[in-house]
Structures are given as C-alpha cells and as structure tokens.
C-alpha positions in Angstrom: 164.2 8.1 71.6 161.2 9.1 69.4 160.9 7.9 65.6 159.5 10.1 62.7 157.6 9.2 60.3 157.9 10.7 57.1 154.5 11.8 55.4 153.5 11.2 51.8 153.9 13.7 49.1 150.8 14.5 47.2 149.8 17.4 44.7 145.9 18.2 44.3 143.0 20.0 42.6 139.9 20.9 44.8 137.0 22.0 42.5 134.7 24.3 43.6 131.6 23.3 44.7 127.8 25.0 44.3 128.9 27.5 41.5 126.4 30.4 40.4 126.2 31.5 37.3 127.7 35.2 37.7 129.3 34.9 41.1 133.0 34.2 41.9 134.1 31.1 42.9 137.6 29.3 44.0 139.3 26.4 42.6 142.3 25.4 45.2 145.3 23.9 44.0 147.1 22.0 47.3 150.8 21.0 47.7 151.1 18.4 50.5 154.7 18.4 52.4 157.0 19.5 50.0 158.1 23.0 48.9 157.5 24.5 45.1 156.9 27.4 43.3 153.7 28.6 41.7 152.1 25.6 39.7 151.5 26.1 36.1 147.3 25.7 35.6 145.9 25.6 32.6 142.9 28.0 30.7 139.4 26.9 32.6 137.0 27.1 29.5 134.7 29.7 29.8 136.1 30.9 33.2 137.2 34.1 33.8 140.6 34.4 35.4 139.8 37.2 38.4 142.9 36.9 40.3 145.1 34.1 41.5 147.5 32.6 42.6 147.7 33.2 46.9 149.7 31.4 49.0 148.6 29.9 52.1 150.3 27.6 54.2 149.8 25.1 57.1 151.9 22.8 59.2 151.2 20.2 61.9 153.3 18.2 63.9 152.4 15.3 66.7 153.9 12.5 68.4 151.9 9.0 69.0 153.4 5.9 70.7 156.7 7.5 70.4 156.4 8.3 66.7 156.4 12.0 65.7 154.9 12.7 62.5 155.1 16.0 60.7 153.0 17.4 58.0 152.4 20.9 55.5 150.9 21.6 52.9 150.8 24.9 50.6 147.0 26.1 49.2 147.3 27.9 45.7 143.9 29.8 45.8 142.6 31.1 41.8 139.7 33.4 41.8 137.6 32.6 38.5 133.9 34.0 37.3 131.6 31.7 35.0 128.6 34.1 33.2 126.7 31.1 32.3 125.8 27.6 33.3 127.1 24.8 32.4 129.7 21.5 33.2 133.3 22.9 33.1 136.8 21.4 33.4 139.4 22.0 34.9 142.9 20.5 33.4 145.6 19.3 34.7 148.1 21.2 36.2 151.6 20.9 37.2 154.2 22.0 39.7 158.1 21.4 40.5 158.8 20.2 44.2 161.9 19.2 46.0 163.2 18.2 42.6 160.2 16.5 41.5 157.6 17.3 39.0 154.1 17.0 40.7 150.6 16.6 38.4 147.0 16.5 39.3 144.2 14.9 37.0 141.6 16.9 34.9 138.8 17.1 36.8 135.0 18.9 36.4 132.5 21.1 38.0 128.9 22.5 37.0 127.5 26.1 37.6 123.4 26.7 37.9 121.8 28.8 36.4 120.9 32.1 37.9 118.1 32.9 39.6 115.1 34.1 36.8 112.2 36.7 37.8 109.9 34.5 38.0 106.3 35.5 39.1 105.2 34.9 42.5 109.4 34.3 43.8 110.7 37.0 46.3 113.9 38.2 45.7 115.0 35.8 48.6 118.6 34.2 47.5 120.5 31.6 49.4 123.3 33.5 51.4 122.6 37.0 50.4 121.0 38.1 54.1 120.1 41.7 52.6 117.4 40.1 50.6 116.3 38.3 53.6 114.8 41.9 55.3 111.5 41.3 57.4 109.4 43.3 54.4 110.3 40.5 52.4 107.1 38.2 53.0 108.1 34.4 53.0 106.2 32.9 50.6 105.9 28.6 50.0 108.2 29.4 47.4 111.3 30.6 49.4 111.0 27.3 51.5 109.2 24.1 51.1 109.8 20.0 51.8 109.6 18.1 48.4 110.1 14.0 47.9 112.1 13.1 44.4 111.5 10.1 42.9 114.8 8.3 41.3 111.4 7.2 38.9 107.6 8.2 38.7 106.8 4.6 36.9 107.6 1.2 37.8 105.8 -1.7 38.2 104.6 -3.4 41.3 107.2 -4.7 44.1 110.1 -2.2 41.7 112.1 -0.2 44.4 112.1 3.7 43.9 114.0 5.8 45.6 112.3 8.7 47.7 114.9 11.6 48.8 112.5 13.9 51.3 114.2 17.5 50.9 113.8 20.8 52.4 114.4 23.8 50.0 115.2 27.1 51.4 116.0 30.5 50.3 117.0 31.4 54.2 120.6 30.2 55.8 118.7 30.9 59.9 116.3 28.3 60.9 115.8 28.5 64.5 113.4 25.8 64.8 111.7 23.3 62.3 109.4 20.2 63.9 107.1 17.8 61.8 103.3 18.6 63.1 102.4 15.5 60.5 104.2 12.4 59.8 104.9 12.1 55.9 102.1 9.0 54.4 103.3 6.4 52.1 100.1 4.3 51.8 100.5 1.3 49.5 104.1 0.5 50.0 107.0 -1.5 51.6 108.9 1.0 52.9 113.2 0.6 53.7 114.6 3.6 55.4 118.0 5.0 54.5 120.2 5.5 57.6 121.7 9.1 57.0 125.2 9.5 59.0 124.2 12.9 58.4 121.8 15.4 56.7 124.0 16.2 53.0 123.3 19.8 52.5 124.0 21.9 49.4 122.4 24.2 46.5 120.0 23.2 44.0 118.3 25.2 41.0 115.0 24.4 40.8 112.0 25.9 38.7 114.2 28.7 37.7 115.5 29.5 41.8 118.6 28.2 43.5 118.1 26.8 47.1 120.1 25.9 50.3 119.0 22.2 49.4 119.0 19.9 53.4 118.3 15.8 53.0 115.9 15.1 56.1 115.2 11.3 55.1 115.6 8.7 52.2 113.9 5.8 51.9 113.8 2.7 49.1 109.9 1.9 48.6 108.0 -0.9 46.9 104.9 -1.0 45.7 102.3 -3.5 46.6 99.4 -2.5 44.3 99.0 -1.1 41.1 97.1 2.1 39.6 98.3 5.8 40.8 99.9 6.2 44.2 100.3 9.4 46.4 103.2 10.0 48.3 102.6 13.1 51.1 105.4 14.8 52.7 103.9 15.8 56.0 103.5 19.3 57.1 105.9 21.4 59.2 106.6 24.3 61.6 109.3 26.5 60.7 110.8 29.6 62.5 113.3 31.3 59.9 115.0 34.5 60.5 115.2 37.3 58.6 117.5 40.2 59.3 116.5 43.6 60.2 118.9 46.7 58.9 119.1 49.2 61.8 120.8 53.1 61.1 122.7 53.8 63.9 123.8 57.2 62.9 127.6 56.6 61.5 126.6 53.0 60.3 124.1 50.0 59.5 124.1 47.3 60.9 121.3 44.0 60.9 119.8 41.5 64.0 117.4 38.2 63.3 114.1 38.6 63.5 112.2 35.4 63.8 109.1 34.7 61.6 106.6 31.8 62.1 106.4 29.8 58.9 104.0 26.6 58.4 104.8 24.3 55.5 101.7 23.0 54.2 102.1 18.5 53.4 102.8 18.0 49.4 101.8 15.3 47.3 104.2 13.1 44.6 102.1 10.8 42.4 103.2 7.8 41.1 102.8 6.2 38.5 102.5 2.0 39.2 101.9 -0.5 36.5 100.6 -4.3 37.3 103.2 -7.4 36.2 102.5 -8.5 32.8 100.1 -11.1 32.3 99.9 -14.0 32.9 102.6 -14.9 35.2 104.9 -18.3 34.6 104.1 -20.7 37.3 105.8 -20.7 39.9 106.4 -17.0 40.6 105.6 -15.6 44.2 105.9 -11.9 43.9 110.4 -11.7 43.7 110.7 -8.2 41.4 114.7 -7.3 40.6 117.9 -9.2 39.2 118.4 -12.4 41.6 120.5 -16.1 40.9 120.2 -19.1 43.3 122.9 -21.6 44.3 121.9 -24.5 46.0 124.3 -27.3 48.6 123.2 -30.9 50.3 125.2 -31.9 53.0 125.8 -35.3 51.9 124.3 -38.0 49.0 124.9 -40.9 51.3 122.6 -41.1 54.4 121.7 -43.3 56.8 118.2 -44.0 58.6 117.6 -41.2 61.5 120.6 -39.3 60.4 120.0 -35.8 59.7 121.2 -34.0 56.2 120.5 -30.4 55.5 119.7 -28.8 51.9 120.7 -24.9 51.8 119.6 -22.3 49.1 121.2 -19.3 48.5 119.3 -16.8 46.9 121.1 -13.2 46.0 120.4 -10.2 44.4 119.0 -6.8 44.1 115.0 -6.0 44.3 112.6 -7.0 47.1 114.7 -9.7 48.5 113.5 -9.2 52.7 109.7 -9.8 50.9 110.6 -12.8 48.8 109.5 -16.5 49.2 111.7 -19.1 49.9 112.1 -22.2 47.2 109.6 -25.2 47.0 111.2 -28.2 47.7 109.5 -31.5 47.4 110.9 -34.5 50.1 110.2 -38.1 49.6 107.3 -39.2 52.5 110.0 -41.2 53.8 111.7 -38.4 55.3 110.7 -36.5 58.5 111.2 -33.0 57.1 111.3 -29.2 60.1 110.5 -25.9 59.2 113.0 -23.7 57.2 115.3 -21.9 58.9 115.3 -19.0 57.0 117.9 -15.7 56.9 118.2 -12.7 55.1 121.0 -10.4 54.9 120.4 -7.1 53.1 121.2 -3.5 52.8 120.7 -0.2 50.7 122.7 0.1 48.1 122.4 3.2 45.9 118.5 3.6 44.7 117.7 -0.6 45.5 118.4 -3.0 48.6 121.0 -5.5 47.6 121.7 -8.7 49.8 121.5 -12.4 50.2 118.6 -15.1 51.6 119.7 -18.4 52.8 117.2 -21.0 53.4 117.9 -24.4 54.8 115.8 -27.0 55.2 116.4 -30.1 58.0 114.9 -33.5 57.5 115.6 -36.6 58.1 115.3 -40.1 56.4 112.8 -43.0 57.8 113.3 -45.6 55.1 116.1 -47.1 53.5 116.6 -46.7 49.7 117.3 -45.0 47.2 115.2 -41.5 46.7 115.2 -38.3 45.3 114.5 -34.3 46.3 112.7 -31.9 43.7 112.9 -28.4 43.5 110.3 -25.6 41.5 111.8 -23.5 39.2 112.4 -19.7 41.1 111.1 -17.4 38.8 111.1 -13.8 38.9 110.1 -10.2 37.3 113.3 -8.5 35.8 111.9 -4.6 35.5 115.0 -4.1 33.8 114.2 -6.6 30.6 110.7 -6.3 31.0 110.4 -10.0 31.3 110.0 -13.3 33.6 113.2 -15.3 34.4 113.2 -19.1 35.4 116.1 -20.6 37.4 115.7 -24.4 37.2 116.4 -25.5 40.4 118.5 -28.9 41.0 117.0 -32.6 41.8 119.4 -34.3 44.3 119.6 -38.5 44.6 119.9 -39.5 48.3 121.3 -43.3 48.6 119.4 -44.2 52.9 121.3 -47.4 54.7 120.4 -48.5 57.7 121.3 -46.6 60.5 123.4 -47.9 63.1 120.9 -49.8 66.1 118.2 -50.1 64.3 117.0 -53.0 63.8 115.0 -54.8 60.6 111.8 -55.1 62.3 111.6 -51.3 63.4 112.8 -50.2 60.0 110.0 -52.6 58.5 107.1 -51.0 61.2 108.6 -47.4 60.3 107.9 -48.2 56.8 104.4 -49.2 57.6 103.6 -46.5 59.5 104.7 -44.1 56.8 102.8 -46.2 54.4 99.4 -46.3 56.6 99.3 -44.1 59.0 96.0 -45.4 60.3 97.0 -48.7 61.1 98.7 -49.7 64.3 101.4 -52.4 65.2 100.7 -55.8 66.3 102.7 -55.9 69.4 103.6 -59.6 70.2 105.4 -61.6 73.2 105.1 -61.5 76.7 103.6 -58.0 78.0 103.5 -59.0 81.3 99.4 -58.7 81.6 97.4 -58.8 85.6 95.2 -60.4 86.3 94.5 -58.7 89.8 92.0 -56.3 90.1 91.6 -54.1 93.2 88.6 -51.2 93.5 90.5 -47.7 93.5 88.1 -46.2 95.7 89.3 -49.0 98.5 93.0 -47.7 98.3 94.3 -44.9 100.6 95.3 -42.5 98.3 91.8 -42.0 96.9 90.9 -40.7 100.6 93.8 -38.6 100.5 92.8 -36.7 97.6 89.7 -35.2 99.0 91.7 -33.0 101.6 94.0 -32.2 99.2 91.8 -31.0 97.0 90.1 -28.6 100.0 93.5 -27.4 100.7 94.5 -25.9 96.9 91.4 -24.7 97.0 92.0 -22.7 100.3 95.4 -21.3 99.0 94.0 -20.4 95.3 90.9 -18.5 97.3 94.0 -16.6 99.4 96.2 -16.1 96.1 93.0 -14.7 94.4 91.7 -12.0 96.9 95.6 -10.9 97.0 95.6 -10.3 93.3 92.2 -8.6 92.9 93.6 -6.0 95.2 96.6 -5.5 93.5 95.2 -5.2 90.5 92.3 -2.6 91.9 95.5 -0.5 92.6 96.2 0.7 88.7 98.0 3.7 89.6 100.6 2.0 91.4 100.7 -1.1 89.3 101.4 1.6 86.5 103.7 3.6 88.6 105.7 0.2 89.1 105.6 -1.0 85.4 106.4 3.0 84.3 110.4 2.8 84.4 110.5 -0.9 83.0 108.5 0.5 79.8 110.2 3.4 79.2 113.5 1.8 79.1 112.0 -1.0 77.0 111.0 1.3 74.5 114.2 4.2 74.7 116.7 0.7 74.6 117.8 1.7 71.0 118.2 5.7 71.9 120.5 4.2 74.6 122.8 2.1 72.0 122.9 5.5 70.2 123.6 7.2 73.1 126.4 5.1 73.7 128.6 5.7 70.6 127.3 9.3 70.5 125.5 8.8 67.0 123.4 12.0 67.9 121.7 11.7 64.6 120.5 7.9 65.2 120.1 9.0 68.8 117.0 12.1 68.5 115.7 9.9 65.6 115.4 6.5 67.8 114.1 8.7 70.7 111.2 10.2 68.4 110.1 7.2 67.6 109.5 5.7 70.9 107.9 8.7 71.7 105.5 9.0 68.9 105.2 5.7 69.3 104.3 5.2 73.1 101.7 7.9 72.7 100.4 6.2 70.0 100.0 2.6 72.2 98.3 5.1 74.7 95.9 6.8 73.2 95.3 3.9 70.8 95.3 6.1 67.7 97.5 5.6 64.7 101.1 7.5 64.7 99.9 8.6 61.4 96.3 10.5 62.8 98.7 12.0 65.4 100.4 15.6 64.8 101.8 18.2 67.4 99.3 20.3 67.0 96.3 17.5 68.0 98.4 15.3 70.5 98.0 18.0 73.1 94.0 17.9 72.7 94.5 14.0 72.8 96.2 13.9 75.8 94.0 16.3 77.5 90.9 14.6 76.8 92.6 11.7 78.0 93.3 12.5 82.1 96.9 14.2 81.4 97.5 17.3 83.2 99.1 20.7 81.9 102.6 19.9 82.9 103.3 16.2 82.3 101.6 17.4 78.4 103.6 20.2 78.3 106.9 18.2 79.3 106.0 15.4 76.8 105.6 18.2 74.0 108.7 20.0 75.0 111.0 16.7 74.5 109.5 16.1 70.8 110.1 19.6 70.3 113.4 19.5 71.1 114.3 16.4 69.5 112.9 17.4 66.3 114.8 20.8 66.2 117.6 18.7 67.5 117.5 16.3 64.1 117.4 18.8 61.3 119.2 22.2 63.0 121.9 19.6 65.5 123.7 22.9 65.8 120.9 24.8 67.7 121.2 21.9 70.3 124.3 21.6 72.5 122.8 19.5 75.9 124.3 16.0 77.0 122.5 13.5 75.3 122.1 11.6 78.5 119.8 15.0 79.7 117.5 14.3 76.6 117.2 10.6 76.7 116.4 11.4 81.0 113.7 14.0 79.5 111.8 11.4 77.8 112.2 8.6 80.3 110.5 10.7 82.4 108.0 12.3 80.4 107.0 8.3 79.4 106.6 7.8 83.1 104.6 10.4 84.2 102.2 9.9 80.9 102.1 6.3 82.3 101.1 6.9 85.5 98.0 8.8 84.1 94.7 7.0 83.7 91.8 7.2 81.6 88.9 9.5 82.3 
C-alpha cells in the first residue's frame, strides 16, 4: 500500500531580472500546493501596471519507494513597464488560500538605463533580431571581452578578484575560440571553479549587453608598480539575421560573420608594503589568527612529541611561511609537516594552515621551546599586526631502558660533537694476521668481475639498439603519456561535469604541445601552433586532428549547447591526437 506525503504550502514573489528602462517586464506571484483567488498586491512606485493578473496552473505526481507525493503551483503574472532606471521595491502581497492567509516578503529589483546613441556604436541591441541584420557592421562596441577588477589599487600580496567577461549585442554565437591566452605577469593566480558560465544583462558605457562570465581568478600581485593584465584574443563566429521577402510575408535566416576580438589591457596600481617592516614579517598579507598546542609537557628521553601551530584567516594563506620555532640543542627535530586547506571565498582566499613540528629529547632536564612572533600586514587597517606566540616549558625524565652512561655520552655528543667516546672493556681484538691475497675469495674475484663485465656489455648493446628505434619507443610510451595528461579530464568525464571536463582537456592539450615544442604556453596561439607543428615535423592530418579537438573544446566551454557529442568521444579524440603527435620526431 502506497503512503502519501503532503507537500508544503507557500506563497512567494519572483522578481524580474535584466530589466531595461522602457521595456515590459513581469512580476510573478507563485502559490504552491494550495488553492486561492487573486492575490492582493500593492503598487510598485515608479512602474506602470499594463495588465494582470494572468493565471497559469501546473501539477505533478510521483511515487518513490512506495511513497507518493503530489504538488501544484498557481502563477499570477503581472506585466509592468518602468520608464526610468533605478531600484524599485515590490511591496508585500497577500492571498487567502485554503482558509489561511499567506503573505510574501518585500523585495526589490533593478532597472538598467536604456541604450544611448553614443558615437561609433551600432544600433544592435541584445535580443533585437531586427537590429542585427548583415548590413549592420559589427564593431568593437558590439562584442568584446573585458577584465573587471574589484579593486584597481592594492598592496603587494593583497587579493584581487579578476572577472573575465564577454559582452555582446548578439544572441547567436556559433563558435568561440581563444587564439591567444590571457597574461597575468607579476601575479600568483588562484582560479575560481565556475560550475557554469553565469549569463546576464549589464549596462556599460551607455549600452546594454548580454554578458557571459568566461573565467574568474583571485590574483596576488608579487611586486609593486603599474601591472598590466591582458584578456587574450579570441576568434568568434557571430550570427546575424538576413531579412527575406517571399512576396506574401517576410522571414529571417541566420548569416554567420567571423569576428576577431583583440586582447585588451587592464592596469592595476600595486603599492609597496609600508617600510620599514617589523622584525618577523615574512610576507603574510590579509587577516589571520594563530593558535598552538603541545602534545605533552612531561616527556622522557627518546620519546617523540609534537608542537602544532594552526593559522586561520583570509589572504595569501597558501603562500605564507611557517612560524619560526627555536628548540633546545638537546632535542632532535625533524622537518615540519605543513598542510594547507584553502578555498576561494568571495573576492579572496580563506582557509587554514596546520604546521606540525616533531621533536625527540635526548637529555634529561627542564627545557623551553620558544617561537618568534607571527607578523602580518592587514590592508583594511593599513598596518602590520603582531601576534605573540607562547613559549612552552618541558620537563624531560630518563626514558625506560636508557642507562646513565648512555645518557651521559649523548649529552657529551650534543655539547662536543668533535669528541668521540672512549670505549671501555674487552673488545675481543685479534692478534692473528693473514694476508688477504692468500685467500680463495681473493682469486675468485677476478672471474666474477670478468663475467659481470660480459653481462653488462650484452645489456648495453641491447639497450643501445632499443634506444636507436626512437619512433618505436615513442609509440610505446605514447599511450601512457596521453593517459597521464588526461587523468583529470577522465575524472570529470565520469562525473559528467562538462565544463570542467573541457577545461581539463584544453589544459592537457596546450600543456602537451608546449612541452613537445619546447615553447612556453603563453607564446602559443591557435594561429601559430599549426606553423610550429609543421616546422617540428608533423604532417597535415596530425595537425588538423589536433586543431579540430582544440576548437571543439573551446567552443564547448562557452557554447555548450552547440556540442552534443558524448564526452567519451571527445576524450578519445584528444587521446588519439596526443598519440599521433607523440610519434612525431623533430626534423
């Protein structure tokens, strides 16, 4: 017998998004799992109500593990128009549903200004097909890539959020490929993992654009001065719409136009850290806190113990140095074990660094462990902050099974490392001396060495023959090389994470080509990689195969709906392209 589950009743407002002044927009009130009449809504000041409400209903029913659930929604849609840009408030609305009075919360939304007729800007508008005909020239104001920073003036090592975004007036983009990569010289980069590429509408320089976030980074400048970020260049295929007169009616058909987007520059002013820096400052910039713990203050000789420091906060936590700790000379100490768990949070990086120092006392007595203060620079306060780290007093007793003589000798070894201990007692010294040349072992060494020389020579000859077959060796290693570089892409393929999969395949291919040609990845572009591969010795079919996979992955990253091939097929194409190139030898 199936059980029934009741769905929760609710009444909410769905505010509009991407509203432009002078255009119509909708406000939707949604009643879930209840029945009711029209809601009571208040006036949205500054907006004109055109009509409403229109009512639409939907229902669903499902059974999972013998439990049946049903749900229903009623949408009440109101259509408005706002003639001026600004922020508007939707007042709380109420409805009587199934004998209960439900109410929404007050919410707000923004209206973008209408396009201005600025000189040099075309009349193309987002979503307006009639203004995107082939007779309208595509200018640099119609489609471009721009890097936006949350700060334009920062200190060294201070986190900066950089968003790489595509601005376009055109809905149809059938191909989008990067012809030269971005350049962030002078920065350490932490890339933000985007689950998808967020889209929206943005008002920029008097015009409204459809926008797509391509990438997002957290940058840490490593030097002061005017540093320049380059967005990279792109090859784009844009769809315009040609109007055709059939005599009785008009229709439109898409016409593709190739557009090259040049790289644009963004300059950021990086200020040097205030001077002089206090003693103990090792480059930590942000906001941090430090705690410490000792495993025990009562130890025995030859007993291992640990001292742990935990640094938490936001900033360049992945790049800060461990606290400086001073141990007594009577302690054996090991290299500290350092572990960082950090992630992007908002426009910076936050996380925890754990540093564990392991040590072993070798002598009996009372000792102190001290640490230098932890110093960091706080950009929000424009000052250095010093955190004093506590000292620890440790009492060491004699360990079990350690004799007094051994303890004394260990102490001598620590204090006087150039003095060796005098051994006492009977050491079973022998007074008999035989010539080694008269032994049988001495005469057996010669034939053994001769046999070893013969075996080594045979092995060397076979190894030389195998190494001379360069093509054969490369083919035998090609599969292993390709699988190693595509290991991350294989994981994303199993998770069906398309965006991360295509990004991993591209990084693997560009990295492999860079290693193969001994050319930095920043110097490789789609336009010159073909020439470099030809000069290296690759044939046309190998180059075409590799370029095809690169283009397909680039297009899929930004227009995923344009590629419906299984990820396994794309993975196999990339694998085969690497195999083909691996067998190519330099001219």
